[in-house]
N, CA and C atoms as a LAMMPS dump frame, in Angstrom:
ITEM: TIMESTEP
0
ITEM: NUMBER OF ATOMS
471
ITEM: BOX BOUNDS ff ff ff
-5.0000000000000000e+02 5.0000000000000000e+02
-5.0000000000000000e+02 5.0000000000000000e+02
-5.0000000000000000e+02 5.0000000000000000e+02
ITEM: ATOMS id mol type element x y z
1 1 1 N -236.03 283.251 -350.554
2 1 2 C -236.093 282.324 -351.821
3 1 3 C -234.795 281.304 -351.885
4 2 1 N -234.756 280.241 -351.999
5 2 2 C -233.537 279.174 -351.858
6 2 3 C -233.015 279.097 -352.964
7 3 1 N -231.717 279.1 -353.305
8 3 2 C -230.846 279.219 -354.6
9 3 3 C -231.45 278.359 -355.584
10 4 1 N -231.586 278.718 -356.552
11 4 2 C -232.053 277.687 -357.819
12 4 3 C -230.778 276.857 -358.179
13 5 1 N -231.463 275.067 -358.206
14 5 2 C -230.048 274.082 -358.262
15 5 3 C -229.644 273.836 -359.642
16 6 1 N -230.76 274.444 -360.641
17 6 2 C -230.284 274.218 -361.86
18 6 3 C -229.668 275.397 -362.775
19 7 1 N -229.091 276.167 -361.909
20 7 2 C -228.524 277.402 -362.576
21 7 3 C -227.134 277.749 -361.886
22 8 1 N -226.109 277.905 -362.501
23 8 2 C -224.886 277.961 -362.046
24 8 3 C -225.095 279.803 -361.728
25 9 1 N -223.492 280.146 -361.126
26 9 2 C -223.697 281.443 -360.685
27 9 3 C -223.704 282.451 -361.515
28 10 1 N -223.723 282.261 -362.93
29 10 2 C -223.826 283.268 -363.911
30 10 3 C -225.592 283.087 -364.754
31 11 1 N -226.296 282.146 -363.919
32 11 2 C -227.585 282.344 -364.4
33 11 3 C -227.551 281.068 -365.208
34 12 1 N -226.802 280.325 -366.052
35 12 2 C -226.877 279.339 -367.169
36 12 3 C -227.379 278.078 -366.42
37 13 1 N -228.485 277.474 -367.137
38 13 2 C -228.572 275.7 -366.993
39 13 3 C -227.628 275.011 -366.729
40 14 1 N -227.627 273.973 -365.596
41 14 2 C -226.685 273.058 -365.177
42 14 3 C -227.49 271.861 -364.848
43 15 1 N -226.785 270.653 -364.978
44 15 2 C -227.321 269.448 -364.267
45 15 3 C -226.84 269.711 -362.851
46 16 1 N -227.682 269.407 -361.766
47 16 2 C -227.551 269.591 -360.31
48 16 3 C -226.158 268.458 -359.964
49 17 1 N -225.069 269.039 -359.243
50 17 2 C -224.079 267.988 -359.012
51 17 3 C -224.702 267.062 -357.799
52 18 1 N -224.712 265.688 -358.032
53 18 2 C -225.569 264.752 -356.912
54 18 3 C -224.019 263.841 -356.54
55 19 1 N -222.964 264.161 -356.892
56 19 2 C -221.726 263.245 -356.503
57 19 3 C -221.535 262.787 -354.874
58 20 1 N -222.025 263.914 -354.085
59 20 2 C -221.462 263.8 -352.66
60 20 3 C -223.171 263.369 -351.628
61 21 1 N -223.875 263.088 -352.844
62 21 2 C -225.12 262.846 -351.984
63 21 3 C -224.87 260.973 -351.818
64 22 1 N -225.615 260.832 -350.717
65 22 2 C -225.94 259.698 -350.012
66 22 3 C -226.835 258.806 -350.644
67 23 1 N -226.651 257.662 -351.38
68 23 2 C -227.687 256.911 -351.844
69 23 3 C -228.57 256.492 -350.758
70 24 1 N -229.783 256.402 -351.232
71 24 2 C -230.943 255.756 -350.243
72 24 3 C -231.954 255.373 -351.545
73 25 1 N -232.896 254.716 -350.757
74 25 2 C -234.049 254.009 -351.35
75 25 3 C -235.265 255.202 -352.26
76 26 1 N -235.459 254.926 -353.181
77 26 2 C -236.372 256.252 -353.79
78 26 3 C -237.423 255.482 -354.151
79 27 1 N -238.478 256.098 -354.61
80 27 2 C -240.003 255.507 -354.913
81 27 3 C -240.717 256.799 -355.153
82 28 1 N -241.129 256.963 -356.457
83 28 2 C -242.047 257.921 -356.535
84 28 3 C -243.286 257.42 -357.378
85 29 1 N -244.651 257.834 -357.413
86 29 2 C -245.733 257.252 -357.888
87 29 3 C -246.852 258.384 -358.581
88 30 1 N -246.905 258.429 -359.708
89 30 2 C -247.417 259.636 -360.65
90 30 3 C -248.737 258.755 -361.15
91 31 1 N -249.543 259.757 -361.417
92 31 2 C -251.086 259.091 -362.082
93 31 3 C -251.38 260.143 -362.984
94 32 1 N -252.538 259.685 -364.025
95 32 2 C -253.265 260.6 -364.912
96 32 3 C -254.153 259.902 -365.282
97 33 1 N -255.46 260.522 -365.938
98 33 2 C -256.528 259.735 -366.456
99 33 3 C -256.6 260.464 -368.214
100 34 1 N -256.986 259.521 -369.283
101 34 2 C -257.611 259.937 -370.382
102 34 3 C -259.125 259.366 -370.493
103 35 1 N -260.14 260.77 -370.336
104 35 2 C -261.174 260.417 -370.561
105 35 3 C -261.534 260.405 -372.311
106 36 1 N -262.668 259.196 -372.303
107 36 2 C -263.002 258.865 -373.303
108 36 3 C -264.653 258.664 -373.701
109 37 1 N -265.011 258.309 -374.819
110 37 2 C -266.468 258.153 -374.879
111 37 3 C -266.35 256.985 -374.371
112 38 1 N -267.682 256.366 -374.26
113 38 2 C -268.092 254.928 -373.864
114 38 3 C -267.548 253.936 -374.909
115 39 1 N -268.032 254.389 -376.075
116 39 2 C -267.814 253.389 -377.077
117 39 3 C -266.07 252.808 -377.307
118 40 1 N -265.187 254.154 -376.912
119 40 2 C -263.375 253.787 -376.8
120 40 3 C -263.418 253.06 -375.705
121 41 1 N -263.821 253.24 -374.526
122 41 2 C -263.724 252.5 -373.536
123 41 3 C -264.228 251.007 -373.302
124 42 1 N -265.167 250.926 -373.851
125 42 2 C -265.652 249.389 -374.186
126 42 3 C -264.995 248.72 -374.903
127 43 1 N -264.328 249.398 -376.154
128 43 2 C -263.422 248.668 -377.123
129 43 3 C -262.225 248 -376.445
130 44 1 N -261.714 248.932 -375.765
131 44 2 C -260.503 248.694 -374.575
132 44 3 C -260.718 247.872 -373.706
133 45 1 N -261.826 248.225 -372.996
134 45 2 C -261.936 246.821 -371.955
135 45 3 C -262.333 245.507 -372.618
136 46 1 N -262.823 245.564 -373.737
137 46 2 C -263.001 244.282 -374.368
138 46 3 C -261.997 243.499 -375.432
139 47 1 N -261.078 244.268 -375.469
140 47 2 C -260.031 244.065 -376.404
141 47 3 C -260.132 244.041 -377.962
142 48 1 N -261.211 244.841 -378.322
143 48 2 C -261.608 245.272 -379.544
144 48 3 C -261.054 246.474 -380.247
145 49 1 N -260.088 246.851 -379.988
146 49 2 C -259.379 248.002 -380.775
147 49 3 C -258.613 247.448 -381.469
148 50 1 N -258.535 248.092 -382.765
149 50 2 C -258.243 247.26 -384.315
150 50 3 C -256.583 247.125 -384.121
151 51 1 N -256.105 248.205 -383.485
152 51 2 C -254.789 248.153 -383.435
153 51 3 C -254.369 246.922 -382.405
154 52 1 N -254.654 246.549 -381.373
155 52 2 C -254.35 245.627 -380.807
156 52 3 C -254.647 245.923 -379.307
157 53 1 N -254.031 244.91 -378.384
158 53 2 C -254.373 245.11 -376.693
159 53 3 C -253.753 246.687 -376.352
160 54 1 N -254.5 247.521 -376.211
161 54 2 C -254.123 248.836 -375.867
162 54 3 C -253.379 248.941 -374.234
163 55 1 N -254.048 248.387 -373.431
164 55 2 C -253.01 248.531 -372.285
165 55 3 C -251.821 247.807 -372.09
166 56 1 N -251.616 246.378 -373.203
167 56 2 C -250.227 246.032 -372.915
168 56 3 C -249.57 247.115 -373.833
169 57 1 N -249.734 247.488 -374.651
170 57 2 C -248.791 248.441 -375.592
171 57 3 C -248.555 249.681 -374.462
172 58 1 N -249.604 250.352 -373.828
173 58 2 C -249.526 251.382 -372.976
174 58 3 C -248.569 251.002 -371.794
175 59 1 N -248.43 249.802 -371.359
176 59 2 C -247.523 249.527 -370.242
177 59 3 C -246.282 249.537 -370.591
178 60 1 N -245.905 248.791 -371.699
179 60 2 C -244.555 248.984 -372.264
180 60 3 C -244.184 249.965 -372.792
181 61 1 N -244.976 251.085 -373.3
182 61 2 C -244.637 252.418 -373.509
183 61 3 C -244.405 252.974 -372.296
184 62 1 N -245.126 253.016 -371.346
185 62 2 C -244.639 253.743 -370.318
186 62 3 C -243.409 253.313 -369.644
187 63 1 N -243.182 252.008 -369.514
188 63 2 C -241.865 251.205 -368.846
189 63 3 C -240.621 251.744 -369.647
190 64 1 N -240.575 251.825 -371.161
191 64 2 C -239.951 252.191 -372.011
192 64 3 C -239.624 253.721 -371.824
193 65 1 N -240.43 254.694 -371.144
194 65 2 C -240.085 256.008 -371.466
195 65 3 C -239.492 256.309 -370.316
196 66 1 N -239.926 255.66 -369.026
197 66 2 C -239.045 256.161 -367.577
198 66 3 C -237.499 255.478 -367.732
199 67 1 N -237.349 254.449 -368.616
200 67 2 C -235.946 254.175 -368.809
201 67 3 C -235.071 255.294 -369.755
202 68 1 N -235.875 256.203 -370.502
203 68 2 C -235.696 257.207 -371.325
204 68 3 C -235.951 258.513 -371.003
205 69 1 N -235.965 258.626 -369.884
206 69 2 C -236.593 260.084 -369.043
207 69 3 C -235.202 261.001 -369.265
208 70 1 N -234.045 260.573 -368.76
209 70 2 C -232.94 261.796 -369.358
210 70 3 C -232.653 262.021 -370.411
211 71 1 N -233.204 261.136 -371.683
212 71 2 C -233.019 261.89 -373.015
213 71 3 C -234.436 262.61 -373.055
214 72 1 N -235.331 262.523 -372.417
215 72 2 C -236.528 263.437 -372.928
216 72 3 C -236.468 264.857 -372.348
217 73 1 N -236.063 265.051 -370.796
218 73 2 C -236.117 265.968 -369.913
219 73 3 C -234.789 266.499 -369.695
220 74 1 N -234.375 267.721 -370.11
221 74 2 C -233.428 268.383 -370.071
222 74 3 C -233.049 268.329 -368.433
223 75 1 N -231.812 268.337 -368.151
224 75 2 C -231.109 268.191 -367.099
225 75 3 C -231.179 267.292 -366.126
226 76 1 N -232.249 266.243 -366.621
227 76 2 C -232.155 264.76 -365.683
228 76 3 C -231.305 263.907 -365.728
229 77 1 N -231.008 263.586 -364.712
230 77 2 C -229.761 262.348 -364.576
231 77 3 C -230.34 261.19 -365.145
232 78 1 N -229.406 260.412 -365.997
233 78 2 C -229.911 259.113 -366.148
234 78 3 C -229.54 258.304 -365.315
235 79 1 N -230.895 257.411 -365.139
236 79 2 C -230.648 256.864 -363.566
237 79 3 C -230.791 255.384 -363.952
238 80 1 N -230.258 254.426 -363.13
239 80 2 C -230.585 253.016 -362.895
240 80 3 C -231.514 252.393 -362.341
241 81 1 N -232.853 252.608 -363.029
242 81 2 C -234.009 252.023 -362.285
243 81 3 C -233.874 250.568 -361.876
244 82 1 N -234.358 250.45 -360.477
245 82 2 C -234.714 249.041 -360.105
246 82 3 C -235.734 248.184 -360.427
247 83 1 N -237.023 249.22 -360.957
248 83 2 C -238.344 248.542 -361.17
249 83 3 C -239.07 249.569 -361.624
250 84 1 N -240.282 249.604 -362.581
251 84 2 C -240.886 250.431 -363.346
252 84 3 C -242.157 249.741 -363.241
253 85 1 N -243.313 250.227 -362.614
254 85 2 C -244.62 249.62 -362.907
255 85 3 C -245.539 250.481 -363.77
256 86 1 N -246.561 249.966 -364.328
257 86 2 C -247.416 250.777 -364.949
258 86 3 C -248.708 250.117 -364.996
259 87 1 N -249.805 250.751 -363.942
260 87 2 C -251.309 249.868 -363.982
261 87 3 C -252.329 250.731 -364.426
262 88 1 N -253.441 250.187 -364.538
263 88 2 C -254.697 250.702 -365.109
264 88 3 C -256.091 250.544 -364.65
265 89 1 N -256.75 251.383 -364.52
266 89 2 C -258.082 251.31 -363.729
267 89 3 C -258.972 251.65 -364.789
268 90 1 N -259.88 251.049 -364.784
269 90 2 C -260.91 251.388 -365.859
270 90 3 C -261.989 252.253 -364.882
271 91 1 N -262.115 253.302 -365.187
272 91 2 C -263.603 254.49 -364.358
273 91 3 C -264.425 254.868 -365.272
274 92 1 N -265.171 255.375 -364.715
275 92 2 C -266.599 255.808 -365.405
276 92 3 C -265.997 256.926 -366.281
277 93 1 N -266.093 256.362 -367.809
278 93 2 C -265.762 257.326 -368.979
279 93 3 C -264 257.827 -368.786
280 94 1 N -263.304 256.885 -368.107
281 94 2 C -261.943 257.212 -368.467
282 94 3 C -260.963 256.011 -368.356
283 95 1 N -259.719 256.249 -368.392
284 95 2 C -258.68 254.98 -367.808
285 95 3 C -257.904 255.765 -367.02
286 96 1 N -257.34 255.322 -366.02
287 96 2 C -256.56 255.854 -364.97
288 96 3 C -255.598 254.905 -365.053
289 97 1 N -254.142 255.833 -364.952
290 97 2 C -252.941 255.231 -365.189
291 97 3 C -252.12 255.708 -363.975
292 98 1 N -251.641 254.656 -363.298
293 98 2 C -250.728 254.791 -362.389
294 98 3 C -249.359 254.31 -362.155
295 99 1 N -248.53 255.037 -362.383
296 99 2 C -247.064 254.479 -363.087
297 99 3 C -245.922 254.562 -361.492
298 100 1 N -245.134 253.723 -361.174
299 100 2 C -244.211 253.764 -360.117
300 100 3 C -242.994 253.762 -360.628
301 101 1 N -241.927 254.48 -359.81
302 101 2 C -240.557 254.176 -360.513
303 101 3 C -239.564 254.226 -359.083
304 102 1 N -238.528 253.376 -359.276
305 102 2 C -238.131 252.974 -357.67
306 102 3 C -236.203 252.567 -358.357
307 103 1 N -235.687 253.126 -357.18
308 103 2 C -234.297 252.72 -357.24
309 103 3 C -233.631 253.014 -355.838
310 104 1 N -232.282 252.643 -355.734
311 104 2 C -231.184 253.013 -354.724
312 104 3 C -230.482 253.682 -355.052
313 105 1 N -230.712 255.18 -354.93
314 105 2 C -229.548 256.213 -355.677
315 105 3 C -229.608 257.537 -354.914
316 106 1 N -228.952 258.376 -355.682
317 106 2 C -228.404 259.952 -355.409
318 106 3 C -229.367 260.768 -355.463
319 107 1 N -230.264 260.475 -356.455
320 107 2 C -231.518 261.425 -356.806
321 107 3 C -232.797 260.845 -357.264
322 108 1 N -233.954 261.696 -357.093
323 108 2 C -235.184 261.063 -357.037
324 108 3 C -235.711 260.671 -358.371
325 109 1 N -236.653 259.838 -358.263
326 109 2 C -237.394 259.19 -359.788
327 109 3 C -238.61 259.916 -360.017
328 110 1 N -238.954 261.143 -359.437
329 110 2 C -240.285 261.573 -359.666
330 110 3 C -240.479 261.864 -361.298
331 111 1 N -239.527 262.256 -362.138
332 111 2 C -239.684 262.629 -363.504
333 111 3 C -239.929 261.101 -364.096
334 112 1 N -239.373 260.313 -363.746
335 112 2 C -239.311 258.658 -364.408
336 112 3 C -240.994 258.281 -364.386
337 113 1 N -241.561 258.605 -362.756
338 113 2 C -242.677 258.302 -362.985
339 113 3 C -243.661 258.993 -363.503
340 114 1 N -243.459 260.405 -363.669
341 114 2 C -244.51 261.145 -364.342
342 114 3 C -244.433 261.014 -366.085
343 115 1 N -243.436 260.555 -366.395
344 115 2 C -242.973 260.569 -367.692
345 115 3 C -243.206 258.934 -368.375
346 116 1 N -243.338 258.192 -367.217
347 116 2 C -243.921 256.833 -367.654
348 116 3 C -245.788 256.716 -367.642
349 117 1 N -246.266 257.691 -366.5
350 117 2 C -247.801 257.994 -366.907
351 117 3 C -247.797 258.772 -367.899
352 118 1 N -247.502 259.674 -368.426
353 118 2 C -247.735 260.456 -369.49
354 118 3 C -247.617 259.611 -371.04
355 119 1 N -246.351 258.932 -371.209
356 119 2 C -246.625 258.186 -372.236
357 119 3 C -247.296 257.146 -372.483
358 120 1 N -247.663 256.706 -371.248
359 120 2 C -248.793 255.393 -371.431
360 120 3 C -250.143 255.945 -371.601
361 121 1 N -250.392 257.541 -371.157
362 121 2 C -251.547 258.184 -371.555
363 121 3 C -251.514 258.238 -373.115
364 122 1 N -250.628 258.665 -373.5
365 122 2 C -250.15 258.949 -374.969
366 122 3 C -250.424 257.699 -376.103
367 123 1 N -250.025 256.774 -375.387
368 123 2 C -250.125 255.593 -375.794
369 123 3 C -251.519 255.083 -376.218
370 124 1 N -252.212 255.354 -375.041
371 124 2 C -253.643 254.872 -375.098
372 124 3 C -254.767 255.708 -376.319
373 125 1 N -253.8 256.786 -376.356
374 125 2 C -254.306 257.756 -377.194
375 125 3 C -254.157 257.289 -378.609
376 126 1 N -253.069 257.084 -379.097
377 126 2 C -252.566 256.719 -380.087
378 126 3 C -253.296 255.386 -380.731
379 127 1 N -253.491 254.574 -379.638
380 127 2 C -253.774 253.467 -380.085
381 127 3 C -255.55 253.092 -380.19
382 128 1 N -256.415 254.205 -379.425
383 128 2 C -257.726 254.164 -379.636
384 128 3 C -258.453 255.344 -380.493
385 129 1 N -257.585 256.127 -381.128
386 129 2 C -257.902 257.663 -381.728
387 129 3 C -258.521 257.386 -382.785
388 130 1 N -258.731 255.871 -383.361
389 130 2 C -259.47 255.965 -384.624
390 130 3 C -260.981 255.669 -384.004
391 131 1 N -261.142 255.319 -382.903
392 131 2 C -262.547 255.192 -382.143
393 131 3 C -263.169 256.821 -381.732
394 132 1 N -262.106 257.189 -380.993
395 132 2 C -262.227 258.464 -380.327
396 132 3 C -261.111 259.695 -380.345
397 133 1 N -261.095 260.634 -381.299
398 133 2 C -260.205 261.539 -381.559
399 133 3 C -260.402 262.632 -380.294
400 134 1 N -261.584 262.697 -379.585
401 134 2 C -261.664 263.662 -378.718
402 134 3 C -261.1 263.472 -377.166
403 135 1 N -260.544 262.398 -376.894
404 135 2 C -260.159 261.985 -376.053
405 135 3 C -259.514 262.898 -375.233
406 136 1 N -259.521 263.115 -373.907
407 136 2 C -258.959 263.956 -373.241
408 136 3 C -258.08 263.479 -372.221
409 137 1 N -256.572 263.997 -372.192
410 137 2 C -255.578 263.492 -371.207
411 137 3 C -255.398 264.61 -370.182
412 138 1 N -255.612 264.265 -368.788
413 138 2 C -255.526 265.262 -367.768
414 138 3 C -255.051 264.602 -366.407
415 139 1 N -254.997 265.6 -365.519
416 139 2 C -254.628 265.223 -364.136
417 139 3 C -253.389 264.581 -363.854
418 140 1 N -252.252 264.454 -364.707
419 140 2 C -251.267 263.932 -364.663
420 140 3 C -250.353 264.656 -363.467
421 141 1 N -250.043 263.868 -362.371
422 141 2 C -249.279 264.613 -361.049
423 141 3 C -248.435 263.335 -360.41
424 142 1 N -247.729 264.205 -359.969
425 142 2 C -247.017 263.181 -358.579
426 142 3 C -247.931 262.89 -357.424
427 143 1 N -248.275 261.275 -356.707
428 143 2 C -249.097 261.427 -355.797
429 143 3 C -248.457 260.859 -354.55
430 144 1 N -246.995 260.565 -354.906
431 144 2 C -246.233 260.199 -353.53
432 144 3 C -244.548 260.022 -354.113
433 145 1 N -243.761 260.46 -353.195
434 145 2 C -242.521 260.381 -353.279
435 145 3 C -241.984 259.714 -351.968
436 146 1 N -240.956 258.802 -351.799
437 146 2 C -240.308 258.528 -350.893
438 146 3 C -238.884 258.241 -350.75
439 147 1 N -238.133 258.781 -349.879
440 147 2 C -236.49 258.749 -349.844
441 147 3 C -235.826 259.937 -350.108
442 148 1 N -234.98 260.182 -349.916
443 148 2 C -234.225 261.167 -350.458
444 148 3 C -233.966 262.224 -349.293
445 149 1 N -233.101 263.39 -349.304
446 149 2 C -233.039 264.501 -348.406
447 149 3 C -234.252 265.186 -347.766
448 150 1 N -235.449 265.296 -349.14
449 150 2 C -236.642 266.045 -348.731
450 150 3 C -237.109 265.01 -347.737
451 151 1 N -236.917 263.816 -347.479
452 151 2 C -237.917 262.591 -347.209
453 151 3 C -239.232 262.347 -347.984
454 152 1 N -240.298 262.14 -347.35
455 152 2 C -241.464 261.236 -347.636
456 152 3 C -242.468 262.556 -347.901
457 153 1 N -243.404 262.225 -349.222
458 153 2 C -244.507 263.508 -349.413
459 153 3 C -245.443 262.747 -350.224
460 154 1 N -246.696 262.669 -349.637
461 154 2 C -247.993 262.306 -350.421
462 154 3 C -249.089 263.729 -350.79
463 155 1 N -249.5 263.481 -351.848
464 155 2 C -250.57 264.674 -352.489
465 155 3 C -251.741 264.364 -351.518
466 156 1 N -252.324 265.716 -351.449
467 156 2 C -253.372 265.619 -350.887
468 156 3 C -254.594 265.256 -351.355
469 157 1 N -255.396 264.304 -351.119
470 157 2 C -256.739 264.092 -352.285
471 157 3 C -256.316 263.1 -353.088
């Protein structure tokens, strides 16, 4: 087993030292879904949710969350993101969220993409919960990452 990078010699949590690492272009893409009733999905699609434009609010929420990842996830480095995108696809009984984060830097942006996806999904729930409290968030996962020492990676399926 490799040495755990977030623990020091005494087993205490620490932030990983990245000072000596080379800067590379890094991109991460994550996705997730929120399943809901046909009524809630139609209201989102038609802009008929009483709280307003659900997807616009979720996009802004996701972008804001990516920028605050280091404040939310212990031991994450604060990163100067170059770009964050949050996109939506209306599916059968669900909204799919896909978020990407990118930068040129010394550490990856996987957590930023996952955080953007998660908060966008939570924002959809918050905006539409008056219509459907039984919505289910799931399938949040990293689907691709590019750059860095470990190279490129894509999820199967």
